[in-house]
N, C-alpha and C positions, 0 to 999 in steps of 0.2 A: 484119627483121621489125619492124613497128610494135608498140609496147608494147600489151598488152591494155588495153582501155578500162575505166576505173574505174567506168563507168556500166553495164557489162555484168554484171548480178547473176546471171543464169542461167548455170550451168556449160555448158549446151548451146550457148551463144553463143560459147564459146571452143573453136573447132574443133581447135586443137592439143591442148587438154586432152582433148577427146573421143577423138582418135586415140591419145593417150597412155593413156587409160583402157582403150580396146579392147585395146591392146598389153599393158597390165598384166594385164587379165583373161585374155587368151589364154595368156600365158606362165605365169600362176599356175595356171590349169586344167591346162596341160600338165605343170607340175612336180608337182602333186598326183596326177595320173594316173600319172606316171612313178614316183613313190615307191611307190605301191601295187602296180604290176605288177612292179617290180624285187624287192620283198620277197617277193611270192608266187612269182615265178619262181625266185629263188635258193633259197628254202626247198624248193620242189618238186624242185630238182636235188640238193641236198645233204641236206636234212632236219636240218641242224644249226642250233641256236639261235645259236651263235657267229657264224655268217655274217650273221644279222640284225643283230647288233651291229656287224659290220664295215660294213654298209650305212650305218648312222648315222655311223660313224667317218670314212668316205671323204667324207661330205658335210660333217661338222663341221670337219675339219682345214683344208680350204682357206678356209672362211668366216672362220676366226680368223687363220690364219697369213698370209693374203694381204690382209687388210682394209686395213692401212696402205699397202701398195703400191698397191692399187686406189684408195684415196683420193687418193694423190699423183698417179696418172695422171689421175684425174677432174678435178683442178685444173690439169693441164698440157696436156691434149689435148682435142679435140672430144668432148664427152660423148655426143652422139648417135652418133657413129661407134663409140665404145667399146661402147655398148649393142648396136648392130646387129651388130658383129663378134662380140661375146660370144654373142649369141643364135643367130647362124649356126653358131658352133662347137657350141653345145648341140644345135642341130637336126641337125648332121652326126653327132655322137656318138650321138644317139637313133636316127637313120636307120641307123647301123651296127648298133645293137642289133636293129633290125627286120630288117635283111638277114641277120645271123648267126642270128637265131631262125628266120627263114623257111627258111633253108638247112640248119637243124639242125646248125650248127657252134658252138653256144653252150655255154658252161660258166660256172661261177661266177667264174672269174678274168677272163674277158672282160667279164662284166656289171659286176663291181666296177671294172675298169680304165676302161671307157667311162663309168661313172657318175662316177668320179673326174675324168675330163676335163670332163664336163658340169658338175660341181660347182665345178671350178676356174674355168670360164668364168662361172658364175653369181656366184662370189665377186668376180670382176673387174668384173662388170656392176653390182652392187648400188649402190655409192656414186655412180656416174655417173647411174644411173636416178633415184635419190632426189633428187639435186642438180638435175635438170632441172625438177622440178615448179614451183619458185617463179617460173621464167621464163615459164610457160605461162598464168598467171592473175595478176591484180592482187593486191597484198598483202591487201586486205580480203576477198577470196574464197578465199585460200589454205586457211584451216581447213576450209571446205566441200569444197574440192578434195581435201584430205587425207582427209576423212571418206569421200568417194566412192571414193577410192583404196583405203581400208581395206575398204570394202564389197566391192570386187572380190576382195580377198584372203580375206575371211571367206566369201564365197559359194563361192569355189574350194575352200576348206578343207572346206566342208560337202558340196558336190556332187561335187567332183573325184574323191575316192576311190571313192565309190559308182558314178560313171559309169565309172571305170576298171575296177572290179570287174565291172560288167555287160559291158563290151566284152571283158573277158578271156575270156568264154565263147567268143568267136569266135577267140581265140588271142592270145598275148602280142605277136606281130608286128603284129596289127591295132591294139592299144593304142599300141605304139611308133609306128606310122604316123600315128595321130591326133595324138599328142604332137608329132611332127615337124612336121605341118601347122600346129599351133597356134603353135609357136615361129617358123615361117617367116612366119605371118600377123603375129605380134608384131613381128618384125624389119622387115617391110614397112611396117607402120603407123608405127613409129618413124622409119624412113628418110624418110617422106613428110611428117611433121609439121613445121610452121614453128617453128624454134628457133634462136636466136642466142646465142652465148656470147662474152663479151668476150675478145679475144685474150689468153691468159695469158702472164705473164712467165716464160719458161722458166728453171727452176733445176734443178741436178743433184739426184738422189735421195740426199741425205745423211741422217745420223741426225737432224739438226735439222729438215729439211723433212718427213721421214716422221712425226716426232712433233710436228709443228707443231699438229696438231689437238688434242692433249692440252694443249699450252701455251695455246692459245686458250681452251679450255674452262676451264682453271684460272684464267684471268684475267677470265672473264666470270661473275660470281656467279649470274646468273639461269640461264644455260645449264648451269653446274655443278650448280645446285640441281635442275633438272628431270631431268637425266640421272642424277644420283646417286639421286634419289628413286625413279626407275623401277628402278634397279639393286637397291636394298635392299628396295623393296616387293615386287618380283617374287621376289627371293631368299627372302623370308620367307613369301610367300603362295602357295607352290606346292602347294596342297592338291589340285589336279586330278590330280597324279601318283598320288594315293592312291585314285582313283575305283574301281578294281577291288576294293580292300579294303572300301570303304564299300558298294558294290553287293552284294557277296557276304555279308559278315559282319555288317553293321549294318542295311542296308535289306532284306536277304534277298530280292534279286531276281536275275534271270538275265542272260544276255547282252543281252536286249532292254532291260532296265532300265539296264545299263551304257551302251548306245548312246544312250538318252535323256539320261543324265547327261552324257555326253561332248558331245552336241549342244547342250545348254542354253546354255552360255556363248557359243557361236558364234551362236546365234539371238538372244540378248540383244545381242551386239555388232553383229550385222547390222542389227537394227531401229533401234538407237540411231544407228548409222552412217548409215542412210537419213535419219533425222530431222536429224542434224547437217549432212548434205549440203545441206539445204534451209533451214537456219537459221544466221544469223550469230552468232558468239560475240563480243560487242562490249563487255561490261562484267564487272568483277569476275572476270577470267579466273584470277587467282592463287588466290583463295579457292575458285573453282569447281573448279580442279584438285585442291587439297588435299581438298575435300569429296568429290570422286570417288574419290580414293585411300582416304580414310577409309571411304567406302561399300564399296569393294572389301574392306577389312579386316573390316567388320561382316558383309558377306555371307559371308565365309569362316568367321567364327565361327558364324553361323546354320547354315551347311552342316555344320560340324563337330558341332554339337549336335543336328541333326535326326535323327529316327528314322523319318520317313515319306518316301516317294519324292517326293510332290508338293511338299513343303516344300523338300527338297533340290534339286529341279529349279528351283524358284522362286529359291532362293538363288543357284544357279549362273547362272541367267538374269540376275539383278541384277548378279552379279559381272562377267559379260561386258559388260553395259551400262556399268557404272561404269568398267571398264577402257578401253572405247572413248572415253568422254569425256576421260579423263586422257590417253590416247594422242594424240588429235587436238590437244589443247592443247599437250602437251609437244612433239610433232613440229612443229607450226606455229611455236611460240615459238623453237625451236632454229633452224629454217630462216630465220626473219625476223631473228634476232639475228646471223646469220652472214653475212659478206660473201661474194659469189659466188665469189671466188677461194679461199675456204677451205671451201666447202660439201662438197666431196668428202672432204677429210680429217676434218672434223668428223663427217660422216655415217658414215665408216669407224669412228671411235672409238665412236660411238653404237651401231653394229651389233655391235661387239665386246662392249660392255656388255650389250646385249640378249641376244645368243647365250649369253654366259657366265652371266648371271643366270637364264635359262631352264633351262640345263643344271644349274647348281649348285643352283637352287631345287628341282628334282626330286630331286636327290641329297640335299639337306638334309632335305626332307620324308620321303624314304624312310628315312634314317638315324634321324631323330627318331621316326618311327613304329616302327622296330625296337626302340628303347630304351623309349619311353613308351606306345606304342599309337597307332593311327590318329587317334582322337578328340582326345586331348591334343595330338598333333603338329599337326593342322590348326587347332585352337583357338589354340594358342600362336603359330602363324604369323599368324593374324588379329590377335591382340593385338600381336604384334611390328610388324605393318604400321601399326596405330594409333599405336604409340610412335614409329615413324619419322616419321609425319605430324606429330606434336606437336613432335618435335625439329627437323624441317626448317622448320616454321613459325617456330620461335624463331631458328634459325641463318640463315635466309634471309628477313629481314623485308621486303625490297624485293619479293621474289617473292610474298610473302603479300599485299602491298598493291597488286600490279600490277593495273591496270584493263583494259588493252588488250594484245593480242598484239603489235602494232607498237610498237617502241620510239620514244620521242620523240627520243632521241639518235642520231646517225648511227653505223653500225657502225664498229668500230675495225679498221683494216687490220692484218694481220699481216705483219711484215717478211719472213717466209719464204714 
């Protein structure tokens, strides 16, 4: 595959990226629809809240326990084949759910078991899929490509559950069938896109190679700075976990108000993502990232202190927008600072941090709210985010002064 032309500024001119984006959107919509139909079906079968927790558990465990192995495989084998194979496994598992539901041989154990298979395949797919993106567009266009990629994820998170709920009227087997078709479409698009990966140097899966991503991040201050900034900012700023409390006890609204509050961050992220997909980030990227995370913290404080629905929605809208700016800069910088033969393992470590911070952030917010109340908990989270920004600006001065996403120095190869 000839390298993408540096003069091709429009993302639509990069056909491999367009195919990748369609695949990303298809699988994301399929996953969002899958989660809503599985939770509804399992609860309708058992009526136990515990089983809803098990649904989250069978998805969370593979994503964390297999991340390092998936990262190692992404750097050792053809990433496109890994993605295609994983998505075919996911499609087969969902097709089995459709068949078992259609024939009325379904129960909660079958649902959870097949969901675990699909979640395992998804965990193996993740690092390879993310590591493919830098090869599909030139470095100058990568931030816009990542923004467009995030738009697909945000759109699926907003529309996918609602679409799945509407299709559920026709039956759970119908939703599973649509999800299967979406995953097959994604696998087809990935298999047909033009992608070349340098032949990797095969090394055995040892403790050193599996944890090479952590060693690489530790030795690259800018990469360590952006990943750890995300970890602690999300860990402290998990106010969205408290939305039911704010909706009911503070804003005195009903389920419709809760729905508006939950949708506001996604709308903000979606609109900012559209904007970033058409605009290059070429100057002061370090300070822009820190300002975006600080804006995230300020928006969290405003939300915590608000007593009106419209102001709370506006704060959450801003929160989602600031988070999108930070996410695009952080993601692009990590990809551009990482040599191709390390991208799988670094992406795996990054995904562990993201998954852990999201889960622990919700836990931290819930525990703090139980001790101090929802308003102080959310406000302290916002203040904590601002403190993290101030500390990281001091501890990572080169990151603060960074002007461009592309590094002037060539990436350092890792011996592993």
